[in-house]
Residue, then its C-alpha position, 0 to 999 in steps of 0.5 A: m862443505c859445498g855451497i848451495v843457493g837458490y831463486t824464486g821470484h820474478v827477476q831472472a834468477a840464473p844472474i843472482l844464483l851466481d852472486g850467491l854462488a860468488r859468495l859461497e865459493y870459499r865452501g868448494y871449488d872443484s866445479a859449479g851448476l846451475a838448473v833453471r826453469d823458465g815456467t813449464a819448460p824443462a829445467e835447463v841444467v848447465k855445469a862447469t869444472g873448475k872455479l866459478y868463473h867458468l861457469a858465469d862465462k858459458t852462461d854470459q854471466g847468467r844471462a843466457l839462461p831465463g828463467n824466475c826459478g833455479i837453484g845452483h851449486t859450487r861443489w868440494a868434491t867428496h864421492g867422485d872425482p871433480s868432473m862435469v859429470n860429478a858437478h851438481p846438479h843432478v837429475s833423476g833421468n840422465c845428464t852426461g853432457s857439457g851441462c845437460g841443456p834442457v831435462e825432462s827429469d821430473v826431479v833436479g837437485v842439488h846437495n851439501g853433505i855425504i850419504e852415508n849409505f848411498t851403496e845400499l840405496k844406489e843398489k836399491l834403486l838399480r833393481h828398479d830400473y834406475a840408470f846412473y850416470s855418476d859417482t855421486d852420492t847426490e844423484v842417488a839422493v835425487k832418484l831415490v826422491d823421484y822413485y817414492y814420488k812415482k811408485y806412491k804417487i804423492g806430493p813432493v814433501d811426502a816424496i822427500t820426508r819418506a827419502m830421508v827415513r832411509i838416507r843416513g847422513s847429512y845433507a841440505l837438499a834442494l830440489m826442483f820438481k817438473d810438476y811445480p815449476d815455480e817452487i823449491f822444495v828444500a831438506r835438512k840434516d846436519s848441514p847448514l841451510v838458510i832460507g830468506t825472503a823479501d819483495g816477493a821473492s824467495y831465497l836459500a843458501s848455505d850460508v847468509p853471506a850469499i842471500l845478505k844483499y837480498t834480505r836480512n830476516v831469515y828462516y834456520i831450517d832445523n834437522l829432519q825438516v822440509g821447506r816448501i818455498s815459493a816466490g815470497s813465501v815458505k812453508f816448513y813441514d815436519l818428518n810427518g808431513d805436518e806442517i810447522q812454524l819456525p822463527l824469522t831471525e834478523i841478521t844485523w851484519d853489515a852488508a859490506a862486511a861481506e865484501k873486500d872494501g878494497y883489499e886484494h884479498f878476503m884475508l887481508k882485509e879480515i886480519h885489519e878487521q881484527p881490531k873491530a872484532v875484538r872490540d865488538t865481542l869485548n863490548s858484547l861481554v863487558k858492560d859498565g867495567k862488569i863482566t856480564l854473561e847474562e845472554t849466555g844463560l850462564t849464571d854465577d852459581m852454575l860457574r861456581q859450581v865447574s869443577r872441570v873444563d872440557i874444550v872441543a874443536c876443531g882446527s883453529a878452534w881448536h888452538v883457541g881451546m889450547a890457548s884458553q887451557y893454560v889461562i884457564e887452569d891458572l886463573v881459575k884452579v880447575p883442570v881443562r882438557v882440549e879435545l879434537a871434536s872428532e876424536y871427542r866424538y868417538r872416545s868414553i870420556p867420563v863427564a859429570p854434571d859438574t863439569l862444562v864442556i865448551v865447543i867452540s865453532q865459527s860457522g856453528e855448523t861444524a859436522d864433528s863438533l856438533a856430533a861431539l856437543r851431543v855426545a856430552k849432552e848425552r853424557g850429561a855435561m853442561t854444555l856452552a857453545v862459543v860460535n859466531v852464526i846467530g842461529s847455527t845448529i850448534a848454537r841452538e843445541a848446547d844449553h848455552t851460547l856465548y856469540t862472538l861478534a866477527g861478523p861474516e868471514i869469508a876467506v877459509a883461513t880464519t883470523k878475525a873469527y879466531s881472534a874474537q874466540l880467543i877474546a870471548m875465551d878469556v873473558l870468561a876465564v876472567k869471570m870464572a876466577a872472579v866467581k869461584e874466588q880465585i881473583t880480587e876485584e882489583q885483579v879483575a879490573g886490571f884484567l879488564e884494563a889490559l884485555n880492553a886495550i888489546p884492539e889498539q895494540i892489534g892495530r899497533v901490531l899491523e903497522e909491521k906488515q911491511r917488514l913481514q912483508w919483506f921477510s916473507s919475500k926472503i922466505a917464501n922458497t923455503h921448504d920446512i918451517f918449524f915453530i916452537g914455544r913453551g906454555l902459552d907460546y906453544a899454543i901461538s905456534l900451532e895457530g901460526s903453523l896452520k895459517m903458514k901450512e894451509i895458505s902458503y903450502i910450505h910444510s910447517e909444523a909446531y912443537a913444544a920446543g922443550e920437544l926438540k931434542h926427542g927426535t924432532i931436531s933431527l929435521i934441522e938441516q941448513n936454512t930451515l926456518v924456525i920460527g920462536v915465540l917468546t912472550q912468557g917470561s918464565l920460560f923465554e931464557k928455556t925457548l931461546s936456547n932451544m932456537l939457538e941449538c937449531k941455530s947451531r945446526g945450520a937453522y934460519l931463526m925468526g923470533v915473535t916477542t914483546n917489546g923490551n926483549f931486546s936480547v933477542e936480535d942478537s941471538v936470531n935473524f929476524t925479530v918481530y915486537v908485539p905491544k906488552t899485555d898481561e901475559h895471559f892475554i898476549a895470544s891475541l898480539a902474537i898471532v896477528p905477526l904470524q897471520l900476516l908472515g902467512y898470508y904475504t908468504s902465500v901472496n909471493r908464491g902467487l897462490d890463491v889466498d882465499k881459496p887455498r887447495n883441497l880446503a873449504k871454509s865450514v867443514t860439515v861432512e865428517 
């Protein structure tokens, strides 16, 4: 989940590296560091704990580090606590100071991932007179490469491939060698890495936004491949050391999409970008009033043969799956299972060739989701990836890929990517129902009319933000919040609760409303906030009754419902209305006030909205 960057070219590297790290800080902000080479001089290594601005201040915004070749890192701690000594880059020699200054080490490197057998490798290296100054697995990887480099007197590519054979786990490694002063060598397994070239310079990063202002043409290095990067050119090698060719991918995102554009936080900007993200995703799937999945490779015959759907995901993407479960089962009339990827990969779930396994991931690099995808393929299922990043690992490995068009999402708490995934799954549900003849052409037209109205309706919900800002100021100091709902409203509650807890640090849980009396209601006390989602007509009265049971025990109530249900105001303390739409698709609207409530509560508590503690944007390690 750490972020790595690299640059080699004809201008000073450090300011470019810091700029790239600033765009990757959502991946980790426990510490940061740079290693820069100035010709044949020793690499200069500088580190700082805490957020990136400490490193920027320490290096005078990079101006104090001369040299045109370098690597950088922003850390989300796994092995070893957040400290100067554990911060990257790591070296094959010794590096214990506040930075390291010039280092004579043969190898300097940064790493994103987890080396699972680092203890075993460390013991091997200790027997060969290597000493260790940090608690990290990364130092072990760097010194293992150094060991093979010296023992066999081979080049960097061969030394790296030998190390890759011994390493178990996940990694994106970027390494500099003393004997190759203007080059960077990279290796990858299961952790994301993108490489771009432009105007006689080369760039590398964990994610596209870090290099988007410099180039739109990138290579996605694949698993167990090595790259040799020099100014303006890149060569790739397989595990045998043989040179291979990789395709160039053009990034179509607008570089401005990765900027705040006048908003106080990326999260608020991305909440307001949801109408566009939904509209763009819809327009990619609906042409001339017809749903087309041609770009996914899914044919009507394939969908017609599906007898079961398994949806596998993590976090908010799993909540998309929970909402989609209700829609698919109701429209398509096939059973749907929604599984946490971290559980699915370790369970012996039988699948048949007519099972469609849908893996949802914004980044397309989520470690557990990628592992679950591979398990599903091994078991013989047909797989579909719903991802936002073109060329990502999950997109490449799935049988079929449906791209959402949310653009770059920088805030750790997802908003527009969730909404784009949700609308994509709704379109897929309608398409499957149509090809299975569970709905008529007239119904398809009605559903598409409702879906096409959602972007404008989200815009109307956003107009409620001042009321939500006011309400959040009243509840910002609460200790416990419970979100409740039934059916699709329960799925909405799950995501609303997550948005609240991850950025406000208020204890928040979501419950199926009917489960309250089976234990949870014992937690209700005076002024506990209970937020009820009431958008499903057939379940409205039951959920409202559950809310009133909480009120009678001292709870303070907020309701989210659709226009026209004005009776809610008589029962709860604060009500938010969203426009009416087909009830299958109401999650796209009902989630928006809950996103805003979480956002404003975090702001009112004085917290770092975009980079909540202990979290990173892409979970690329198990």
